[in-house]
PyMOL Python script that loads the backbone (N, CA, C, O; Angstrom):
from pymol import cmd

cmd.read_pdbstr("""\
ATOM      1  N   MET A   1     -86.691 -46.460  38.036  1.00  0.00           N
ATOM      2  CA  MET A   1     -87.138 -45.504  37.085  1.00  0.00           C
ATOM      3  C   MET A   1     -88.257 -44.866  37.620  1.00  0.00           C
ATOM      4  O   MET A   1     -89.263 -45.362  38.126  1.00  0.00           O
ATOM      5  N   LEU A   2     -87.883 -43.449  37.404  1.00  0.00           N
ATOM      6  CA  LEU A   2     -88.885 -42.499  38.074  1.00  0.00           C
ATOM      7  C   LEU A   2     -89.583 -41.520  36.912  1.00  0.00           C
ATOM      8  O   LEU A   2     -88.952 -40.838  36.104  1.00  0.00           O
ATOM      9  N   ALA A   3     -91.023 -41.615  37.022  1.00  0.00           N
ATOM     10  CA  ALA A   3     -91.723 -41.019  35.448  1.00  0.00           C
ATOM     11  C   ALA A   3     -92.730 -40.140  35.989  1.00  0.00           C
ATOM     12  O   ALA A   3     -93.395 -40.432  36.982  1.00  0.00           O
ATOM     13  N   PHE A   4     -92.847 -39.040  35.325  1.00  0.00           N
ATOM     14  CA  PHE A   4     -93.945 -38.259  35.828  1.00  0.00           C
ATOM     15  C   PHE A   4     -94.971 -38.151  34.656  1.00  0.00           C
ATOM     16  O   PHE A   4     -94.246 -38.031  33.668  1.00  0.00           O
ATOM     17  N   ALA A   5     -96.160 -38.131  34.270  1.00  0.00           N
ATOM     18  CA  ALA A   5     -96.902 -37.673  33.213  1.00  0.00           C
ATOM     19  C   ALA A   5     -98.368 -37.427  33.808  1.00  0.00           C
ATOM     20  O   ALA A   5     -99.001 -37.889  34.757  1.00  0.00           O
ATOM     21  N   ASP A   6     -98.662 -36.289  32.599  1.00  0.00           N
ATOM     22  CA  ASP A   6     -99.853 -35.352  33.159  1.00  0.00           C
ATOM     23  C   ASP A   6    -101.082 -36.088  31.987  1.00  0.00           C
ATOM     24  O   ASP A   6    -100.867 -36.425  30.823  1.00  0.00           O
ATOM     25  N   LYS A   7    -102.223 -36.169  32.671  1.00  0.00           N
ATOM     26  CA  LYS A   7    -103.484 -36.849  31.939  1.00  0.00           C
ATOM     27  C   LYS A   7    -103.932 -36.054  30.688  1.00  0.00           C
ATOM     28  O   LYS A   7    -104.620 -35.077  30.986  1.00  0.00           O
ATOM     29  N   ALA A   8    -103.729 -36.214  29.448  1.00  0.00           N
ATOM     30  CA  ALA A   8    -104.174 -35.367  28.594  1.00  0.00           C
ATOM     31  C   ALA A   8    -105.809 -35.086  28.155  1.00  0.00           C
ATOM     32  O   ALA A   8    -106.430 -34.105  27.748  1.00  0.00           O
ATOM     33  N   ASP A   9    -106.097 -36.293  28.423  1.00  0.00           N
ATOM     34  CA  ASP A   9    -107.524 -36.643  28.262  1.00  0.00           C
ATOM     35  C   ASP A   9    -107.830 -38.090  28.908  1.00  0.00           C
ATOM     36  O   ASP A   9    -106.939 -38.646  29.552  1.00  0.00           O
ATOM     37  N   HIS A  10    -109.035 -38.674  28.742  1.00  0.00           N
ATOM     38  CA  HIS A  10    -109.725 -39.754  29.123  1.00  0.00           C
ATOM     39  C   HIS A  10    -108.726 -40.869  29.008  1.00  0.00           C
ATOM     40  O   HIS A  10    -108.445 -41.535  30.005  1.00  0.00           O
ATOM     41  N   SER A  11    -108.134 -41.120  27.752  1.00  0.00           N
ATOM     42  CA  SER A  11    -107.432 -42.156  27.495  1.00  0.00           C
ATOM     43  C   SER A  11    -105.886 -41.897  26.968  1.00  0.00           C
ATOM     44  O   SER A  11    -105.231 -42.761  26.385  1.00  0.00           O
ATOM     45  N   THR A  12    -105.387 -40.502  27.283  1.00  0.00           N
ATOM     46  CA  THR A  12    -103.946 -40.403  26.893  1.00  0.00           C
ATOM     47  C   THR A  12    -103.221 -39.560  28.239  1.00  0.00           C
ATOM     48  O   THR A  12    -103.750 -38.810  29.059  1.00  0.00           O
ATOM     49  N   TYR A  13    -101.929 -39.970  28.113  1.00  0.00           N
ATOM     50  CA  TYR A  13    -101.056 -39.353  29.245  1.00  0.00           C
ATOM     51  C   TYR A  13     -99.874 -38.847  28.297  1.00  0.00           C
ATOM     52  O   TYR A  13     -99.398 -39.437  27.328  1.00  0.00           O
ATOM     53  N   VAL A  14     -99.432 -37.278  28.961  1.00  0.00           N
ATOM     54  CA  VAL A  14     -98.205 -36.982  28.245  1.00  0.00           C
ATOM     55  C   VAL A  14     -97.091 -37.205  28.931  1.00  0.00           C
ATOM     56  O   VAL A  14     -97.431 -36.844  30.057  1.00  0.00           O
ATOM     57  N   LEU A  15     -95.662 -37.663  29.031  1.00  0.00           N
ATOM     58  CA  LEU A  15     -94.782 -37.664  29.641  1.00  0.00           C
ATOM     59  C   LEU A  15     -94.140 -36.526  30.004  1.00  0.00           C
ATOM     60  O   LEU A  15     -93.450 -36.001  29.130  1.00  0.00           O
ATOM     61  N   VAL A  16     -94.195 -35.968  31.164  1.00  0.00           N
ATOM     62  CA  VAL A  16     -93.277 -34.861  31.760  1.00  0.00           C
ATOM     63  C   VAL A  16     -92.173 -34.916  31.740  1.00  0.00           C
ATOM     64  O   VAL A  16     -91.556 -34.026  31.153  1.00  0.00           O
ATOM     65  N   THR A  17     -91.435 -36.055  32.414  1.00  0.00           N
ATOM     66  CA  THR A  17     -90.185 -36.334  32.903  1.00  0.00           C
ATOM     67  C   THR A  17     -90.250 -37.694  33.224  1.00  0.00           C
ATOM     68  O   THR A  17     -91.229 -38.385  33.505  1.00  0.00           O
ATOM     69  N   ALA A  18     -88.770 -38.045  33.118  1.00  0.00           N
ATOM     70  CA  ALA A  18     -88.083 -39.260  33.326  1.00  0.00           C
ATOM     71  C   ALA A  18     -86.607 -39.302  33.884  1.00  0.00           C
ATOM     72  O   ALA A  18     -85.714 -38.468  33.735  1.00  0.00           O
ATOM     73  N   PHE A  19     -86.594 -40.604  34.626  1.00  0.00           N
ATOM     74  CA  PHE A  19     -85.200 -40.626  35.061  1.00  0.00           C
ATOM     75  C   PHE A  19     -84.749 -41.617  35.611  1.00  0.00           C
ATOM     76  O   PHE A  19     -85.469 -42.050  36.510  1.00  0.00           O
ATOM     77  N   VAL A  20     -83.592 -42.295  35.378  1.00  0.00           N
ATOM     78  CA  VAL A  20     -83.390 -43.589  35.785  1.00  0.00           C
ATOM     79  C   VAL A  20     -82.305 -43.311  37.076  1.00  0.00           C
ATOM     80  O   VAL A  20     -81.409 -42.475  36.956  1.00  0.00           O
ATOM     81  N   GLY A  21     -82.449 -43.936  38.055  1.00  0.00           N
ATOM     82  CA  GLY A  21     -81.716 -44.025  39.126  1.00  0.00           C
ATOM     83  C   GLY A  21     -82.578 -43.579  40.564  1.00  0.00           C
ATOM     84  O   GLY A  21     -83.782 -43.793  40.704  1.00  0.00           O
ATOM     85  N   ARG A  22     -81.800 -42.989  41.481  1.00  0.00           N
ATOM     86  CA  ARG A  22     -82.509 -42.686  42.495  1.00  0.00           C
ATOM     87  C   ARG A  22     -83.610 -41.548  42.355  1.00  0.00           C
ATOM     88  O   ARG A  22     -83.763 -40.793  41.395  1.00  0.00           O
ATOM     89  N   LEU A  23     -84.370 -41.602  43.584  1.00  0.00           N
ATOM     90  CA  LEU A  23     -85.277 -40.149  43.407  1.00  0.00           C
ATOM     91  C   LEU A  23     -84.873 -39.202  42.791  1.00  0.00           C
ATOM     92  O   LEU A  23     -83.689 -39.064  43.097  1.00  0.00           O
ATOM     93  N   ALA A  24     -85.205 -38.377  42.014  1.00  0.00           N
ATOM     94  CA  ALA A  24     -84.404 -37.070  41.282  1.00  0.00           C
ATOM     95  C   ALA A  24     -84.925 -36.009  42.201  1.00  0.00           C
ATOM     96  O   ALA A  24     -85.940 -36.205  42.870  1.00  0.00           O
ATOM     97  N   PRO A  25     -84.256 -34.899  42.246  1.00  0.00           N
ATOM     98  CA  PRO A  25     -84.982 -33.787  42.980  1.00  0.00           C
ATOM     99  C   PRO A  25     -85.785 -32.974  41.738  1.00  0.00           C
ATOM    100  O   PRO A  25     -85.736 -33.295  40.551  1.00  0.00           O
ATOM    101  N   ARG A  26     -86.510 -31.877  42.289  1.00  0.00           N
ATOM    102  CA  ARG A  26     -87.414 -31.300  41.057  1.00  0.00           C
ATOM    103  C   ARG A  26     -86.720 -30.612  39.977  1.00  0.00           C
ATOM    104  O   ARG A  26     -85.565 -30.221  40.146  1.00  0.00           O
ATOM    105  N   GLU A  27     -87.293 -30.449  38.964  1.00  0.00           N
ATOM    106  CA  GLU A  27     -86.157 -29.462  37.833  1.00  0.00           C
ATOM    107  C   GLU A  27     -86.362 -28.215  38.078  1.00  0.00           C
ATOM    108  O   GLU A  27     -87.432 -27.749  38.469  1.00  0.00           O
ATOM    109  N   PRO A  28     -85.169 -27.491  37.826  1.00  0.00           N
ATOM    110  CA  PRO A  28     -84.741 -26.143  38.562  1.00  0.00           C
ATOM    111  C   PRO A  28     -86.064 -25.412  37.917  1.00  0.00           C
ATOM    112  O   PRO A  28     -86.492 -24.525  38.654  1.00  0.00           O
ATOM    113  N   TRP A  29     -86.629 -25.550  36.985  1.00  0.00           N
ATOM    114  CA  TRP A  29     -87.828 -24.706  36.754  1.00  0.00           C
ATOM    115  C   TRP A  29     -89.130 -24.610  37.377  1.00  0.00           C
ATOM    116  O   TRP A  29     -89.979 -23.747  37.151  1.00  0.00           O
ATOM    117  N   ASP A  30     -89.227 -25.863  38.417  1.00  0.00           N
ATOM    118  CA  ASP A  30     -90.228 -26.035  39.089  1.00  0.00           C
ATOM    119  C   ASP A  30     -90.594 -24.867  40.177  1.00  0.00           C
ATOM    120  O   ASP A  30     -89.751 -24.347  40.909  1.00  0.00           O
ATOM    121  N   GLN A  31     -92.049 -24.524  40.165  1.00  0.00           N
ATOM    122  CA  GLN A  31     -92.332 -23.578  40.833  1.00  0.00           C
ATOM    123  C   GLN A  31     -92.918 -23.916  42.207  1.00  0.00           C
ATOM    124  O   GLN A  31     -93.525 -23.068  42.861  1.00  0.00           O
ATOM    125  N   ASN A  32     -92.738 -25.081  42.603  1.00  0.00           N
ATOM    126  CA  ASN A  32     -92.795 -25.749  44.146  1.00  0.00           C
ATOM    127  C   ASN A  32     -91.860 -25.779  45.209  1.00  0.00           C
ATOM    128  O   ASN A  32     -92.104 -26.291  46.301  1.00  0.00           O
ATOM    129  N   PHE A  33     -90.693 -25.183  44.870  1.00  0.00           N
ATOM    130  CA  PHE A  33     -89.563 -25.323  45.850  1.00  0.00           C
ATOM    131  C   PHE A  33     -89.843 -24.717  47.230  1.00  0.00           C
ATOM    132  O   PHE A  33     -90.221 -23.547  47.306  1.00  0.00           O
ATOM    133  N   GLU A  34     -89.685 -25.406  48.227  1.00  0.00           N
ATOM    134  CA  GLU A  34     -90.105 -25.174  49.960  1.00  0.00           C
ATOM    135  C   GLU A  34     -88.881 -24.054  50.299  1.00  0.00           C
ATOM    136  O   GLU A  34     -89.064 -23.289  51.246  1.00  0.00           O
ATOM    137  N   SER A  35     -87.752 -23.976  49.591  1.00  0.00           N
ATOM    138  CA  SER A  35     -86.774 -23.171  50.259  1.00  0.00           C
ATOM    139  C   SER A  35     -85.839 -22.929  49.165  1.00  0.00           C
ATOM    140  O   SER A  35     -86.102 -23.611  48.174  1.00  0.00           O
ATOM    141  N   ASP A  36     -84.562 -21.962  49.016  1.00  0.00           N
ATOM    142  CA  ASP A  36     -83.720 -21.628  48.343  1.00  0.00           C
ATOM    143  C   ASP A  36     -82.650 -22.786  48.490  1.00  0.00           C
ATOM    144  O   ASP A  36     -81.762 -22.822  47.639  1.00  0.00           O
ATOM    145  N   ALA A  37     -82.659 -23.727  49.489  1.00  0.00           N
ATOM    146  CA  ALA A  37     -81.624 -24.436  49.472  1.00  0.00           C
ATOM    147  C   ALA A  37     -82.018 -25.703  48.988  1.00  0.00           C
ATOM    148  O   ALA A  37     -81.191 -26.590  48.775  1.00  0.00           O
ATOM    149  N   GLU A  38     -83.375 -25.858  48.777  1.00  0.00           N
ATOM    150  CA  GLU A  38     -83.807 -27.106  47.692  1.00  0.00           C
ATOM    151  C   GLU A  38     -83.771 -26.895  46.443  1.00  0.00           C
ATOM    152  O   GLU A  38     -83.861 -27.856  45.680  1.00  0.00           O
ATOM    153  N   ARG A  39     -83.657 -25.828  46.041  1.00  0.00           N
ATOM    154  CA  ARG A  39     -83.671 -25.082  44.550  1.00  0.00           C
ATOM    155  C   ARG A  39     -82.443 -25.439  44.096  1.00  0.00           C
ATOM    156  O   ARG A  39     -82.144 -26.027  43.056  1.00  0.00           O
ATOM    157  N   MET A  40     -81.322 -24.765  45.541  1.00  0.00           N
ATOM    158  CA  MET A  40     -80.015 -25.303  44.893  1.00  0.00           C
ATOM    159  C   MET A  40     -79.387 -26.533  44.709  1.00  0.00           C
ATOM    160  O   MET A  40     -78.471 -26.859  43.953  1.00  0.00           O
ATOM    161  N   GLU A  41     -80.112 -27.239  45.629  1.00  0.00           N
ATOM    162  CA  GLU A  41     -79.683 -28.835  45.578  1.00  0.00           C
ATOM    163  C   GLU A  41     -80.060 -29.146  44.267  1.00  0.00           C
ATOM    164  O   GLU A  41     -79.175 -29.478  43.479  1.00  0.00           O
ATOM    165  N   ALA A  42     -81.486 -29.081  43.819  1.00  0.00           N
ATOM    166  CA  ALA A  42     -81.776 -29.144  42.488  1.00  0.00           C
ATOM    167  C   ALA A  42     -80.790 -28.673  40.975  1.00  0.00           C
ATOM    168  O   ALA A  42     -80.468 -29.273  39.950  1.00  0.00           O
ATOM    169  N   LEU A  43     -80.572 -27.363  41.487  1.00  0.00           N
ATOM    170  CA  LEU A  43     -79.657 -27.094  40.225  1.00  0.00           C
ATOM    171  C   LEU A  43     -78.232 -27.575  40.100  1.00  0.00           C
ATOM    172  O   LEU A  43     -77.504 -27.480  39.111  1.00  0.00           O
ATOM    173  N   GLU A  44     -77.921 -28.189  41.449  1.00  0.00           N
ATOM    174  CA  GLU A  44     -76.597 -28.967  41.513  1.00  0.00           C
ATOM    175  C   GLU A  44     -76.757 -30.147  40.674  1.00  0.00           C
ATOM    176  O   GLU A  44     -76.209 -30.365  39.593  1.00  0.00           O
ATOM    177  N   PHE A  45     -77.801 -31.074  41.484  1.00  0.00           N
ATOM    178  CA  PHE A  45     -78.026 -32.320  40.806  1.00  0.00           C
ATOM    179  C   PHE A  45     -78.187 -32.337  39.405  1.00  0.00           C
ATOM    180  O   PHE A  45     -77.659 -33.261  38.788  1.00  0.00           O
ATOM    181  N   TRP A  46     -78.943 -31.319  38.683  1.00  0.00           N
ATOM    182  CA  TRP A  46     -79.313 -31.377  36.859  1.00  0.00           C
ATOM    183  C   TRP A  46     -78.334 -30.828  36.498  1.00  0.00           C
ATOM    184  O   TRP A  46     -78.244 -30.973  35.279  1.00  0.00           O
ATOM    185  N   SER A  47     -77.269 -30.079  37.020  1.00  0.00           N
ATOM    186  CA  SER A  47     -76.318 -29.809  36.308  1.00  0.00           C
ATOM    187  C   SER A  47     -75.184 -30.908  36.054  1.00  0.00           C
ATOM    188  O   SER A  47     -74.322 -30.808  35.181  1.00  0.00           O
ATOM    189  N   ARG A  48     -75.309 -31.913  36.903  1.00  0.00           N
ATOM    190  CA  ARG A  48     -74.405 -33.034  36.685  1.00  0.00           C
ATOM    191  C   ARG A  48     -75.263 -34.281  36.118  1.00  0.00           C
ATOM    192  O   ARG A  48     -74.573 -35.227  35.739  1.00  0.00           O
ATOM    193  N   ASN A  49     -76.773 -34.439  35.993  1.00  0.00           N
ATOM    194  CA  ASN A  49     -77.364 -35.557  35.563  1.00  0.00           C
ATOM    195  C   ASN A  49     -78.453 -34.985  34.425  1.00  0.00           C
ATOM    196  O   ASN A  49     -79.469 -35.659  34.258  1.00  0.00           O
ATOM    197  N   ALA A  50     -78.298 -33.917  33.738  1.00  0.00           N
ATOM    198  CA  ALA A  50     -79.397 -33.666  32.782  1.00  0.00           C
ATOM    199  C   ALA A  50     -79.538 -34.747  31.927  1.00  0.00           C
ATOM    200  O   ALA A  50     -78.635 -35.567  31.765  1.00  0.00           O
ATOM    201  N   LEU A  51     -80.832 -34.813  31.254  1.00  0.00           N
ATOM    202  CA  LEU A  51     -80.934 -35.657  30.197  1.00  0.00           C
ATOM    203  C   LEU A  51     -80.822 -35.225  28.936  1.00  0.00           C
ATOM    204  O   LEU A  51     -81.398 -34.170  28.669  1.00  0.00           O
ATOM    205  N   VAL A  52     -80.169 -35.826  28.015  1.00  0.00           N
ATOM    206  CA  VAL A  52     -79.594 -35.450  26.940  1.00  0.00           C
ATOM    207  C   VAL A  52     -80.026 -36.164  26.143  1.00  0.00           C
ATOM    208  O   VAL A  52     -79.827 -37.339  26.450  1.00  0.00           O
ATOM    209  N   TRP A  53     -80.795 -35.968  24.784  1.00  0.00           N
ATOM    210  CA  TRP A  53     -81.013 -36.804  23.577  1.00  0.00           C
ATOM    211  C   TRP A  53     -80.037 -36.951  22.882  1.00  0.00           C
ATOM    212  O   TRP A  53     -79.691 -35.961  22.238  1.00  0.00           O
ATOM    213  N   ASP A  54     -78.979 -38.602  22.695  1.00  0.00           N
ATOM    214  CA  ASP A  54     -78.193 -38.828  22.078  1.00  0.00           C
ATOM    215  C   ASP A  54     -78.439 -39.845  20.958  1.00  0.00           C
ATOM    216  O   ASP A  54     -78.273 -41.030  21.245  1.00  0.00           O
ATOM    217  N   ALA A  55     -78.804 -39.529  19.756  1.00  0.00           N
ATOM    218  CA  ALA A  55     -79.144 -40.353  18.550  1.00  0.00           C
ATOM    219  C   ALA A  55     -78.124 -41.815  18.657  1.00  0.00           C
ATOM    220  O   ALA A  55     -78.465 -42.997  18.661  1.00  0.00           O
ATOM    221  N   ASP A  56     -77.133 -41.360  18.715  1.00  0.00           N
ATOM    222  CA  ASP A  56     -75.786 -42.589  18.921  1.00  0.00           C
ATOM    223  C   ASP A  56     -76.490 -43.828  19.796  1.00  0.00           C
ATOM    224  O   ASP A  56     -76.785 -44.928  19.328  1.00  0.00           O
ATOM    225  N   VAL A  57     -76.691 -43.390  21.187  1.00  0.00           N
ATOM    226  CA  VAL A  57     -77.244 -44.634  22.145  1.00  0.00           C
ATOM    227  C   VAL A  57     -78.361 -44.675  22.607  1.00  0.00           C
ATOM    228  O   VAL A  57     -78.514 -45.072  23.762  1.00  0.00           O
ATOM    229  N   MET A  58     -79.559 -44.232  21.742  1.00  0.00           N
ATOM    230  CA  MET A  58     -81.029 -44.150  21.946  1.00  0.00           C
ATOM    231  C   MET A  58     -81.898 -44.570  20.919  1.00  0.00           C
ATOM    232  O   MET A  58     -81.363 -44.004  19.966  1.00  0.00           O
ATOM    233  N   SER A  59     -82.639 -45.029  20.560  1.00  0.00           N
ATOM    234  CA  SER A  59     -83.155 -45.652  19.383  1.00  0.00           C
ATOM    235  C   SER A  59     -84.174 -44.017  19.158  1.00  0.00           C
ATOM    236  O   SER A  59     -84.250 -43.014  19.867  1.00  0.00           O
ATOM    237  N   ALA A  60     -84.799 -44.371  17.903  1.00  0.00           N
ATOM    238  CA  ALA A  60     -85.885 -43.224  17.244  1.00  0.00           C
ATOM    239  C   ALA A  60     -86.816 -43.072  18.192  1.00  0.00           C
ATOM    240  O   ALA A  60     -87.071 -44.091  18.835  1.00  0.00           O
ATOM    241  N   PRO A  61     -87.656 -41.660  18.587  1.00  0.00           N
ATOM    242  CA  PRO A  61     -88.795 -41.638  19.327  1.00  0.00           C
ATOM    243  C   PRO A  61     -89.776 -42.483  18.544  1.00  0.00           C
ATOM    244  O   PRO A  61     -89.761 -42.648  17.324  1.00  0.00           O
ATOM    245  N   PHE A  62     -90.616 -42.987  19.399  1.00  0.00           N
ATOM    246  CA  PHE A  62     -91.857 -43.923  18.950  1.00  0.00           C
ATOM    247  C   PHE A  62     -93.097 -43.857  19.940  1.00  0.00           C
ATOM    248  O   PHE A  62     -93.048 -43.586  21.140  1.00  0.00           O
ATOM    249  N   GLU A  63     -94.057 -44.118  19.290  1.00  0.00           N
ATOM    250  CA  GLU A  63     -95.665 -44.313  20.200  1.00  0.00           C
ATOM    251  C   GLU A  63     -95.501 -45.453  20.213  1.00  0.00           C
ATOM    252  O   GLU A  63     -94.886 -46.183  19.436  1.00  0.00           O
ATOM    253  N   SER A  64     -96.359 -45.770  21.607  1.00  0.00           N
ATOM    254  CA  SER A  64     -96.529 -47.486  21.757  1.00  0.00           C
ATOM    255  C   SER A  64     -97.368 -47.504  23.063  1.00  0.00           C
ATOM    256  O   SER A  64     -97.668 -46.527  23.750  1.00  0.00           O
ATOM    257  N   THR A  65     -97.683 -48.780  23.268  1.00  0.00           N
ATOM    258  CA  THR A  65     -98.738 -48.910  24.483  1.00  0.00           C
ATOM    259  C   THR A  65     -97.584 -49.504  25.590  1.00  0.00           C
ATOM    260  O   THR A  65     -96.480 -49.868  25.187  1.00  0.00           O
ATOM    261  N   TRP A  66     -97.943 -49.557  26.951  1.00  0.00           N
ATOM    262  CA  TRP A  66     -97.185 -50.867  27.707  1.00  0.00           C
ATOM    263  C   TRP A  66     -97.574 -52.197  27.085  1.00  0.00           C
ATOM    264  O   TRP A  66     -96.706 -53.050  26.902  1.00  0.00           O
ATOM    265  N   ALA A  67     -98.770 -52.397  26.771  1.00  0.00           N
ATOM    266  CA  ALA A  67     -99.050 -53.638  26.259  1.00  0.00           C
ATOM    267  C   ALA A  67     -98.277 -54.043  25.366  1.00  0.00           C
ATOM    268  O   ALA A  67     -97.541 -54.996  25.622  1.00  0.00           O
ATOM    269  N   GLU A  68     -98.244 -53.398  24.041  1.00  0.00           N
ATOM    270  CA  GLU A  68     -97.102 -53.553  23.213  1.00  0.00           C
ATOM    271  C   GLU A  68     -95.518 -53.952  23.715  1.00  0.00           C
ATOM    272  O   GLU A  68     -94.899 -55.004  23.553  1.00  0.00           O
ATOM    273  N   ILE A  69     -95.177 -52.883  24.286  1.00  0.00           N
ATOM    274  CA  ILE A  69     -93.790 -53.175  24.805  1.00  0.00           C
ATOM    275  C   ILE A  69     -93.613 -54.210  25.633  1.00  0.00           C
ATOM    276  O   ILE A  69     -92.483 -54.698  25.670  1.00  0.00           O
ATOM    277  N   LEU A  70     -94.798 -54.850  26.582  1.00  0.00           N
ATOM    278  CA  LEU A  70     -94.446 -55.779  27.355  1.00  0.00           C
ATOM    279  C   LEU A  70     -94.710 -57.305  26.815  1.00  0.00           C
ATOM    280  O   LEU A  70     -94.370 -58.385  27.297  1.00  0.00           O
ATOM    281  N   GLY A  71     -95.528 -56.943  25.501  1.00  0.00           N
ATOM    282  CA  GLY A  71     -95.713 -58.315  24.706  1.00  0.00           C
ATOM    283  C   GLY A  71     -96.886 -58.870  25.667  1.00  0.00           C
ATOM    284  O   GLY A  71     -97.394 -59.970  25.450  1.00  0.00           O
TER     285      GLY A  71
END
""", "prot")
cmd.dss("prot")
cmd.show_as("cartoon", "prot")
cmd.util.cbc("prot")
cmd.orient("prot")
């Protein structure tokens, strides 16, 4: 699993993105592409691997800590 988070304050992080699988390219709106080819690779990847919320297969959103999840 690949996950990126921003630090919101001294004790809180906000999940920016997550993806299960191989290292994914940057999201298409990222401003840090080094070339047009890199951006096209990202567009091609995310057009086939987009993250989509599906209530039929995903649980309801919730807040927790890793300590609570891992028990």
